[in-house]
C-alpha positions in Angstrom: -11.9 20.9 3.0 -12.1 24.5 1.5 -10.5 27.8 2.7 -11.7 28.8 5.9 -13.2 25.5 6.9 -12.8 24.3 10.4 -10.7 21.2 11.1 -13.6 19.5 12.7 -14.6 18.8 9.0 -11.6 16.7 8.5 -12.2 12.8 8.0 -10.2 10.0 9.0 -7.6 8.9 6.6 -6.5 5.4 6.5 -3.5 4.2 4.6 -3.0 0.5 3.9 0.2 -0.9 2.8 0.1 -4.4 1.5 3.8 -5.8 1.9 5.2 -8.9 0.2 8.1 -8.7 2.6 8.5 -8.5 6.5 9.0 -4.8 7.7 8.4 -5.2 11.5 10.7 -7.4 13.7 8.1 -9.8 15.0 5.7 -12.5 14.0 2.6 -10.4 13.7 1.1 -10.1 10.3 -1.1 -7.1 10.7 0.1 -3.7 12.4 -1.8 -0.4 12.8 0.4 2.8 13.4 -0.6 6.1 14.7 1.5 9.4 15.0 2.6 10.2 18.5 4.4 13.3 20.0 7.8 12.1 21.0 8.1 14.0 24.2 4.5 13.8 25.4 3.9 10.4 24.2 0.4 11.3 23.2 -1.3 10.5 20.0 -1.1 13.5 17.6 -4.4 12.7 15.9 -6.9 9.9 15.5 -7.5 11.3 11.9 -4.4 9.5 10.4 -3.9 5.7 10.7 -1.4 3.6 8.8 -2.1 -0.2 8.5 0.4 -2.8 7.4 -0.4 -6.2 6.1 2.7 -8.3 6.0 1.9 -11.2 3.5 4.9 -13.3 4.1 3.9 -13.8 7.8 0.4 -15.2 7.0 -0.2 -18.0 9.4 -1.2 -21.5 8.1 -5.0 -21.5 7.1 -7.5 -21.8 9.7 -11.0 -22.9 9.2 -12.7 -19.8 10.9 -10.8 -17.1 9.0 -12.6 -14.0 8.4 -12.0 -10.3 7.5 -8.7 -9.0 7.0 -7.0 -12.4 7.2 -9.1 -13.8 4.5 -8.3 -10.8 2.3 -4.7 -10.9 2.8 -4.7 -14.6 1.8 -6.6 -13.8 -1.3 -3.9 -11.0 -2.1 -1.3 -13.4 -1.5 -2.8 -16.0 -4.0 -0.2 -17.4 -6.4 -2.6 -19.0 -9.0 -6.0 -19.3 -10.4 -6.9 -22.4 -8.3 -6.1 -20.4 -5.2 -8.2 -17.3 -6.2 -11.1 -19.5 -7.2 -10.9 -21.3 -3.8 -10.9 -18.0 -2.0 -13.8 -16.7 -4.3 -15.8 -19.4 -3.2 -15.6 -18.7 0.4 -16.7 -14.9 0.4 -19.1 -12.8 -1.7 -16.8 -9.7 -1.7 -13.7 -11.6 -2.6 -15.8 -13.3 -5.5 -16.5 -9.8 -6.6 -12.9 -8.7 -6.5 -11.9 -12.0 -8.3 -14.3 -11.2 -11.1 -12.9 -7.9 -11.5 -9.4 -9.4 -11.7 -10.4 -11.8 -14.2 -11.9 -9.1 -16.6 -8.8 -6.9 -16.2 -6.4 -9.7 -16.9 -8.4 -10.7 -20.0 -8.5 -7.2 -21.5 -5.3 -6.9 -23.4 -5.8 -3.3 -24.0 -6.3 -2.4 -20.3 -3.4 -4.4 -19.2 -1.1 -2.5 -21.8 -2.5 0.8 -20.5 -1.8 -0.2 -17.0 1.8 -1.3 -17.9 2.3 2.0 -19.8 1.0 4.1 -17.0 3.4 2.1 -14.4 6.4 2.9 -16.9 5.6 6.3 -17.1 5.5 6.8 -13.4 8.8 5.0 -13.0 10.3 6.9 -15.6 9.1 10.2 -14.1 10.5 9.1 -10.7 13.9 8.3 -12.1 14.0 11.6 -13.9 13.3 13.5 -10.6 15.9 11.5 -8.6 18.4 12.3 -11.3 17.5 16.1 -11.4 17.6 16.2 -7.6 21.0 14.4 -7.7 22.3 16.9 -10.4 21.3 19.8 -8.2 22.7 18.3 -5.0 26.2 17.9 -6.9 26.1 21.4 -8.0 25.5 22.7 -4.6 28.5 20.7 -3.3 30.6 22.1 -6.0 29.8 25.6 -5.1 30.5 24.8 -1.5 33.8 23.5 -2.4 34.7 26.6 -4.5 34.1 28.9 -1.7 
């Protein structure tokens, strides 16, 4: 959007969380969450959607798996044999697997990725330390008053 644009130009935003742990207290492996007004119990907007895929809750494999369940099983793969098996079932997963193979074969790209991840963790740690230091200063000021 640009300054002065109408809100009707907003497009739907979907956030997908792929979790390797259980977040929701049920047996469902796929959840869609929306924002609601607490008092009115109305949906705030249909333009924001949160989707959660809980890999730990995947059911035993079924013959007719399609769509999201097939992708979840691929993402939860543990070894090359599992990835190759899934790649043989779906052309889009085959393309994703090809990209995965290329990325893991390129040592330079892998090192760049790891350096970027480390830099992000370092930055987050520094920001948290600065925030904690500022919080302690405010507490000390309040105690001295």
